[in-house]
A tleap script that builds the chain and sets N, CA, C and O, in Angstrom:
source leaprc.protein.ff14SB
mol = sequence {
  NMET ARG HIE LYS LYS GLN ARG TYR GLN LEU
  ASN ARG PHE SER SER TRP ARG LYS SER THR
  ILE TYR SER LEU ALA ARG ASN LEU ILE ILE
  TYR GLN SER ILE LYS THR THR LEU HIE LYS
  ALA LYS ALA VAL ARG PRO GLN VAL GLU LYS
  LEU ILE SER LEU ALA LYS GLU ASN SER LEU
  ALA ALA LYS ARG GLN ALA ALA LYS ILE LEU
  ASN ASP HIE LYS LEU VAL SER LEU LEU PHE
  THR ASP CILE
}
set mol.1.N position { 66.494 124.613 93.754 }
set mol.1.CA position { 67.020 123.430 94.400 }
set mol.1.C position { 67.378 123.755 95.844 }
set mol.1.O position { 67.735 124.888 96.167 }
set mol.2.N position { 67.281 122.776 96.686 }
set mol.2.CA position { 67.528 123.020 98.103 }
set mol.2.C position { 68.743 122.245 98.599 }
set mol.2.O position { 68.698 121.636 99.668 }
set mol.3.N position { 69.812 122.266 97.840 }
set mol.3.CA position { 71.013 121.577 98.264 }
set mol.3.C position { 71.599 122.238 99.503 }
set mol.3.O position { 71.720 123.462 99.558 }
set mol.4.N position { 71.956 121.447 100.480 }
set mol.4.CA position { 72.567 121.899 101.737 }
set mol.4.C position { 71.704 122.900 102.500 }
set mol.4.O position { 72.237 123.762 103.199 }
set mol.5.N position { 70.418 122.803 102.380 }
set mol.5.CA position { 69.494 123.632 103.147 }
set mol.5.C position { 68.922 122.780 104.273 }
set mol.5.O position { 67.730 122.473 104.292 }
set mol.6.N position { 69.785 122.404 105.208 }
set mol.6.CA position { 69.367 121.503 106.268 }
set mol.6.C position { 68.517 122.243 107.286 }
set mol.6.O position { 68.840 123.361 107.689 }
set mol.7.N position { 67.438 121.615 107.692 }
set mol.7.CA position { 66.559 122.169 108.704 }
set mol.7.C position { 65.893 120.990 109.392 }
set mol.7.O position { 65.539 119.998 108.756 }
set mol.8.N position { 65.732 121.116 110.684 }
set mol.8.CA position { 65.055 120.060 111.428 }
set mol.8.C position { 63.555 120.238 111.246 }
set mol.8.O position { 62.968 121.181 111.777 }
set mol.9.N position { 62.937 119.333 110.497 }
set mol.9.CA position { 61.531 119.499 110.178 }
set mol.9.C position { 60.614 118.953 111.261 }
set mol.9.O position { 59.456 119.361 111.350 }
set mol.10.N position { 61.102 118.052 112.071 }
set mol.10.CA position { 60.382 117.519 113.223 }
set mol.10.C position { 59.029 116.913 112.860 }
set mol.10.O position { 58.155 116.791 113.719 }
set mol.11.N position { 58.850 116.534 111.603 }
set mol.11.CA position { 57.616 115.909 111.138 }
set mol.11.C position { 56.388 116.769 111.429 }
set mol.11.O position { 55.349 116.267 111.859 }
set mol.12.N position { 56.527 118.093 111.181 }
set mol.12.CA position { 55.444 119.024 111.444 }
set mol.12.C position { 55.315 119.997 110.282 }
set mol.12.O position { 56.233 120.148 109.476 }
set mol.13.N position { 54.156 120.658 110.207 }
set mol.13.CA position { 54.001 121.771 109.282 }
set mol.13.C position { 54.851 122.934 109.776 }
set mol.13.O position { 55.270 122.949 110.933 }
set mol.14.N position { 55.105 123.896 108.916 }
set mol.14.CA position { 56.023 124.981 109.267 }
set mol.14.C position { 55.524 125.790 110.462 }
set mol.14.O position { 56.328 126.170 111.313 }
set mol.15.N position { 54.235 126.061 110.549 }
set mol.15.CA position { 53.720 126.838 111.676 }
set mol.15.C position { 53.787 126.035 112.974 }
set mol.15.O position { 54.055 126.598 114.035 }
set mol.16.N position { 53.549 124.740 112.898 }
set mol.16.CA position { 53.643 123.901 114.100 }
set mol.16.C position { 55.085 123.783 114.561 }
set mol.16.O position { 55.368 123.792 115.759 }
set mol.17.N position { 56.002 123.670 113.590 }
set mol.17.CA position { 57.416 123.585 113.918 }
set mol.17.C position { 57.884 124.875 114.599 }
set mol.17.O position { 58.615 124.833 115.588 }
set mol.18.N position { 57.460 126.000 114.068 }
set mol.18.CA position { 57.843 127.288 114.643 }
set mol.18.C position { 57.321 127.429 116.066 }
set mol.18.O position { 58.049 127.873 116.954 }
set mol.19.N position { 56.073 127.056 116.287 }
set mol.19.CA position { 55.513 127.164 117.628 }
set mol.19.C position { 56.158 126.165 118.586 }
set mol.19.O position { 56.318 126.471 119.768 }
set mol.20.N position { 56.529 124.985 118.106 }
set mol.20.CA position { 57.223 124.011 118.951 }
set mol.20.C position { 58.575 124.535 119.385 }
set mol.20.O position { 58.945 124.414 120.553 }
set mol.21.N position { 59.317 125.117 118.458 }
set mol.21.CA position { 60.646 125.640 118.771 }
set mol.21.C position { 60.543 126.819 119.729 }
set mol.21.O position { 61.325 126.914 120.674 }
set mol.22.N position { 59.598 127.712 119.500 }
set mol.22.CA position { 59.432 128.860 120.399 }
set mol.22.C position { 58.985 128.416 121.786 }
set mol.22.O position { 59.406 128.993 122.788 }
set mol.23.N position { 58.140 127.399 121.851 }
set mol.23.CA position { 57.688 126.887 123.134 }
set mol.23.C position { 58.840 126.248 123.904 }
set mol.23.O position { 58.964 126.442 125.114 }
set mol.24.N position { 59.671 125.495 123.214 }
set mol.24.CA position { 60.831 124.892 123.872 }
set mol.24.C position { 61.813 125.963 124.349 }
set mol.24.O position { 62.412 125.826 125.415 }
set mol.25.N position { 61.976 127.017 123.568 }
set mol.25.CA position { 62.874 128.109 123.970 }
set mol.25.C position { 62.334 128.807 125.217 }
set mol.25.O position { 63.092 129.124 126.134 }
set mol.26.N position { 61.020 129.046 125.248 }
set mol.26.CA position { 60.399 129.667 126.423 }
set mol.26.C position { 60.587 128.800 127.662 }
set mol.26.O position { 60.960 129.296 128.725 }
set mol.27.N position { 60.328 127.513 127.521 }
set mol.27.CA position { 60.454 126.601 128.664 }
set mol.27.C position { 61.896 126.473 129.136 }
set mol.27.O position { 62.154 126.313 130.329 }
set mol.28.N position { 62.823 126.543 128.207 }
set mol.28.CA position { 64.233 126.478 128.581 }
set mol.28.C position { 64.633 127.698 129.400 }
set mol.28.O position { 65.415 127.581 130.344 }
set mol.29.N position { 64.111 128.853 129.054 }
set mol.29.CA position { 64.425 130.063 129.817 }
set mol.29.C position { 63.736 130.034 131.179 }
set mol.29.O position { 64.316 130.474 132.172 }
set mol.30.N position { 62.528 129.529 131.238 }
set mol.30.CA position { 61.797 129.482 132.512 }
set mol.30.C position { 62.443 128.494 133.476 }
set mol.30.O position { 62.738 128.845 134.618 }
set mol.31.N position { 62.663 127.266 133.026 }
set mol.31.CA position { 63.101 126.191 133.914 }
set mol.31.C position { 64.604 125.948 133.913 }
set mol.31.O position { 65.090 125.137 134.702 }
set mol.32.N position { 65.351 126.628 133.051 }
set mol.32.CA position { 66.804 126.513 132.941 }
set mol.32.C position { 67.268 125.171 132.389 }
set mol.32.O position { 68.439 125.042 132.032 }
set mol.33.N position { 66.413 124.185 132.306 }
set mol.33.CA position { 66.738 122.912 131.661 }
set mol.33.C position { 65.428 122.221 131.310 }
set mol.33.O position { 64.428 122.366 132.014 }
set mol.34.N position { 65.445 121.473 130.223 }
set mol.34.CA position { 64.251 120.753 129.793 }
set mol.34.C position { 64.654 119.353 129.350 }
set mol.34.O position { 65.810 119.111 129.004 }
set mol.35.N position { 63.698 118.441 129.362 }
set mol.35.CA position { 63.907 117.102 128.837 }
set mol.35.C position { 63.149 117.004 127.520 }
set mol.35.O position { 61.937 117.213 127.469 }
set mol.36.N position { 63.870 116.688 126.470 }
set mol.36.CA position { 63.273 116.590 125.148 }
set mol.36.C position { 64.110 115.646 124.298 }
set mol.36.O position { 65.127 115.124 124.756 }
set mol.37.N position { 63.687 115.432 123.082 }
set mol.37.CA position { 64.433 114.554 122.189 }
set mol.37.C position { 65.662 115.274 121.645 }
set mol.37.O position { 65.767 116.498 121.720 }
set mol.38.N position { 66.572 114.505 121.106 }
set mol.38.CA position { 67.817 115.072 120.596 }
set mol.38.C position { 67.559 116.001 119.411 }
set mol.38.O position { 68.175 117.062 119.312 }
set mol.39.N position { 66.659 115.612 118.520 }
set mol.39.CA position { 66.394 116.428 117.338 }
set mol.39.C position { 65.698 117.744 117.695 }
set mol.39.O position { 65.990 118.782 117.101 }
set mol.40.N position { 64.793 117.702 118.650 }
set mol.40.CA position { 64.159 118.950 119.083 }
set mol.40.C position { 65.169 119.855 119.764 }
set mol.40.O position { 65.130 121.072 119.584 }
set mol.41.N position { 66.066 119.280 120.540 }
set mol.41.CA position { 67.100 120.074 121.208 }
set mol.41.C position { 68.030 120.717 120.191 }
set mol.41.O position { 68.415 121.876 120.343 }
set mol.42.N position { 68.391 119.972 119.160 }
set mol.42.CA position { 69.253 120.530 118.125 }
set mol.42.C position { 68.527 121.597 117.311 }
set mol.42.O position { 69.158 122.529 116.811 }
set mol.43.N position { 67.220 121.471 117.176 }
set mol.43.CA position { 66.447 122.459 116.429 }
set mol.43.C position { 66.284 123.756 117.216 }
set mol.43.O position { 66.239 124.835 116.625 }
set mol.44.N position { 66.195 123.661 118.541 }
set mol.44.CA position { 65.950 124.846 119.350 }
set mol.44.C position { 67.248 125.559 119.747 }
set mol.44.O position { 67.220 126.718 120.158 }
set mol.45.N position { 68.357 124.881 119.625 }
set mol.45.CA position { 69.628 125.465 120.066 }
set mol.45.C position { 69.983 126.782 119.365 }
set mol.45.O position { 70.371 127.725 120.054 }
set mol.46.N position { 69.871 126.901 118.031 }
set mol.46.CA position { 70.191 128.190 117.407 }
set mol.46.C position { 69.288 129.326 117.870 }
set mol.46.O position { 69.732 130.466 118.001 }
set mol.47.N position { 68.021 129.011 118.119 }
set mol.47.CA position { 67.084 130.035 118.575 }
set mol.47.C position { 67.467 130.545 119.968 }
set mol.47.O position { 67.419 131.748 120.223 }
set mol.48.N position { 67.839 129.652 120.850 }
set mol.48.CA position { 68.218 130.043 122.214 }
set mol.48.C position { 69.547 130.796 122.204 }
set mol.48.O position { 69.721 131.757 122.953 }
set mol.49.N position { 70.475 130.365 121.366 }
set mol.49.CA position { 71.737 131.083 121.271 }
set mol.49.C position { 71.532 132.498 120.749 }
set mol.49.O position { 72.217 133.427 121.178 }
set mol.50.N position { 70.598 132.663 119.832 }
set mol.50.CA position { 70.265 133.991 119.322 }
set mol.50.C position { 69.676 134.861 120.433 }
set mol.50.O position { 69.998 136.044 120.534 }
set mol.51.N position { 68.814 134.275 121.265 }
set mol.51.CA position { 68.234 135.022 122.382 }
set mol.51.C position { 69.296 135.436 123.389 }
set mol.51.O position { 69.249 136.548 123.915 }
set mol.52.N position { 70.246 134.561 123.663 }
set mol.52.CA position { 71.301 134.887 124.625 }
set mol.52.C position { 72.199 135.992 124.083 }
set mol.52.O position { 72.615 136.874 124.835 }
set mol.53.N position { 72.501 135.955 122.793 }
set mol.53.CA position { 73.322 137.025 122.225 }
set mol.53.C position { 72.561 138.342 122.200 }
set mol.53.O position { 73.174 139.402 122.327 }
set mol.54.N position { 71.247 138.303 122.042 }
set mol.54.CA position { 70.438 139.523 122.149 }
set mol.54.C position { 70.480 140.065 123.569 }
set mol.54.O position { 70.519 141.279 123.773 }
set mol.55.N position { 70.472 139.173 124.547 }
set mol.55.CA position { 70.507 139.611 125.944 }
set mol.55.C position { 71.848 140.239 126.285 }
set mol.55.O position { 71.907 141.146 127.115 }
set mol.56.N position { 72.922 139.777 125.665 }
set mol.56.CA position { 74.226 140.386 125.906 }
set mol.56.C position { 74.290 141.792 125.327 }
set mol.56.O position { 75.003 142.649 125.850 }
set mol.57.N position { 73.556 142.033 124.260 }
set mol.57.CA position { 73.545 143.356 123.629 }
set mol.57.C position { 72.840 144.378 124.516 }
set mol.57.O position { 73.305 145.510 124.649 }
set mol.58.N position { 71.718 143.984 125.122 }
set mol.58.CA position { 70.983 144.778 126.114 }
set mol.58.C position { 70.593 146.163 125.613 }
set mol.58.O position { 70.899 147.169 126.254 }
set mol.59.N position { 69.923 146.215 124.474 }
set mol.59.CA position { 69.381 147.466 123.963 }
set mol.59.C position { 67.869 147.319 123.819 }
set mol.59.O position { 67.322 146.225 123.958 }
set mol.60.N position { 67.221 148.411 123.546 }
set mol.60.CA position { 65.766 148.379 123.411 }
set mol.60.C position { 65.359 147.549 122.199 }
set mol.60.O position { 64.389 146.793 122.259 }
set mol.61.N position { 66.093 147.687 121.106 }
set mol.61.CA position { 65.783 146.908 119.904 }
set mol.61.C position { 65.964 145.417 120.161 }
set mol.61.O position { 65.184 144.598 119.673 }
set mol.62.N position { 66.996 145.066 120.929 }
set mol.62.CA position { 67.222 143.658 121.258 }
set mol.62.C position { 66.101 143.123 122.135 }
set mol.62.O position { 65.667 141.983 121.968 }
set mol.63.N position { 65.633 143.945 123.068 }
set mol.63.CA position { 64.519 143.515 123.929 }
set mol.63.C position { 63.253 143.311 123.120 }
set mol.63.O position { 62.478 142.397 123.401 }
set mol.64.N position { 63.036 144.151 122.121 }
set mol.64.CA position { 61.846 144.001 121.284 }
set mol.64.C position { 61.932 142.759 120.413 }
set mol.64.O position { 60.927 142.083 120.194 }
set mol.65.N position { 63.121 142.453 119.915 }
set mol.65.CA position { 63.285 141.232 119.125 }
set mol.65.C position { 63.087 139.995 119.988 }
set mol.65.O position { 62.496 139.015 119.536 }
set mol.66.N position { 63.566 140.027 121.207 }
set mol.66.CA position { 63.367 138.901 122.121 }
set mol.66.C position { 61.901 138.764 122.496 }
set mol.66.O position { 61.397 137.649 122.632 }
set mol.67.N position { 61.212 139.887 122.666 }
set mol.67.CA position { 59.784 139.850 122.997 }
set mol.67.C position { 58.969 139.270 121.849 }
set mol.67.O position { 57.932 138.645 122.071 }
set mol.68.N position { 59.431 139.476 120.641 }
set mol.68.CA position { 58.738 138.920 119.484 }
set mol.68.C position { 58.807 137.392 119.488 }
set mol.68.O position { 57.872 136.723 119.049 }
set mol.69.N position { 59.901 136.854 119.978 }
set mol.69.CA position { 60.060 135.399 120.024 }
set mol.69.C position { 59.414 134.813 121.281 }
set mol.69.O position { 58.739 133.786 121.213 }
set mol.70.N position { 59.620 135.469 122.429 }
set mol.70.CA position { 59.164 134.904 123.703 }
set mol.70.C position { 57.706 135.214 124.026 }
set mol.70.O position { 57.062 134.449 124.744 }
set mol.71.N position { 57.180 136.306 123.518 }
set mol.71.CA position { 55.788 136.708 123.722 }
set mol.71.C position { 55.422 136.898 125.193 }
set mol.71.O position { 54.276 136.672 125.580 }
set mol.72.N position { 56.376 137.308 126.005 }
set mol.72.CA position { 56.101 137.538 127.420 }
set mol.72.C position { 57.145 138.501 127.973 }
set mol.72.O position { 58.345 138.238 127.889 }
set mol.73.N position { 56.689 139.613 128.537 }
set mol.73.CA position { 57.606 140.629 129.033 }
set mol.73.C position { 58.353 140.166 130.280 }
set mol.73.O position { 59.491 140.579 130.504 }
set mol.74.N position { 57.733 139.319 131.089 }
set mol.74.CA position { 58.424 138.799 132.271 }
set mol.74.C position { 59.606 137.916 131.865 }
set mol.74.O position { 60.666 137.959 132.489 }
set mol.75.N position { 59.414 137.123 130.824 }
set mol.75.CA position { 60.514 136.286 130.353 }
set mol.75.C position { 61.638 137.119 129.756 }
set mol.75.O position { 62.816 136.797 129.909 }
set mol.76.N position { 61.260 138.191 129.077 }
set mol.76.CA position { 62.282 139.070 128.486 }
set mol.76.C position { 63.102 139.710 129.603 }
set mol.76.O position { 64.328 139.769 129.510 }
set mol.77.N position { 62.444 140.187 130.651 }
set mol.77.CA position { 63.190 140.800 131.751 }
set mol.77.C position { 64.034 139.757 132.475 }
set mol.77.O position { 65.145 140.064 132.908 }
set mol.78.N position { 63.533 138.533 132.615 }
set mol.78.CA position { 64.314 137.458 133.217 }
set mol.78.C position { 65.551 137.157 132.383 }
set mol.78.O position { 66.643 136.967 132.917 }
set mol.79.N position { 65.368 137.117 131.078 }
set mol.79.CA position { 66.472 136.831 130.168 }
set mol.79.C position { 67.520 137.928 130.216 }
set mol.79.O position { 68.716 137.634 130.225 }
set mol.80.N position { 67.101 139.179 130.246 }
set mol.80.CA position { 68.050 140.282 130.180 }
set mol.80.C position { 68.680 140.600 131.524 }
set mol.80.O position { 69.756 141.197 131.558 }
set mol.81.N position { 68.057 140.227 132.629 }
set mol.81.CA position { 68.653 140.532 133.928 }
set mol.81.C position { 69.435 139.360 134.506 }
set mol.81.O position { 70.579 139.532 134.926 }
set mol.82.N position { 68.840 138.181 134.535 }
set mol.82.CA position { 69.464 137.041 135.212 }
set mol.82.C position { 70.334 136.204 134.292 }
set mol.82.O position { 71.449 135.833 134.658 }
set mol.83.N position { 69.847 135.914 133.135 }
set mol.83.CA position { 70.556 134.991 132.242 }
set mol.83.C position { 71.535 135.763 131.383 }
set mol.83.O position { 72.234 135.172 130.560 }
savepdb mol mol.pdb
quit
């Protein structure tokens, strides 16, 4: 049973939802602000908060975990140095 297993499904398959959330997180880091719907913003917020807490840790393992989500070394360095 999936009682209290809330997740923003965004009317997409799981792989499309994952790529949408990662894309929004990447764009948020690049442009510092994005325009999107409320549900997409609420879906991407935990992912971005996780990335910011990884950047505060500033270790090699944290950089590798962020690179796994962002898929770009320039964004990882931007996240860990500026943001």
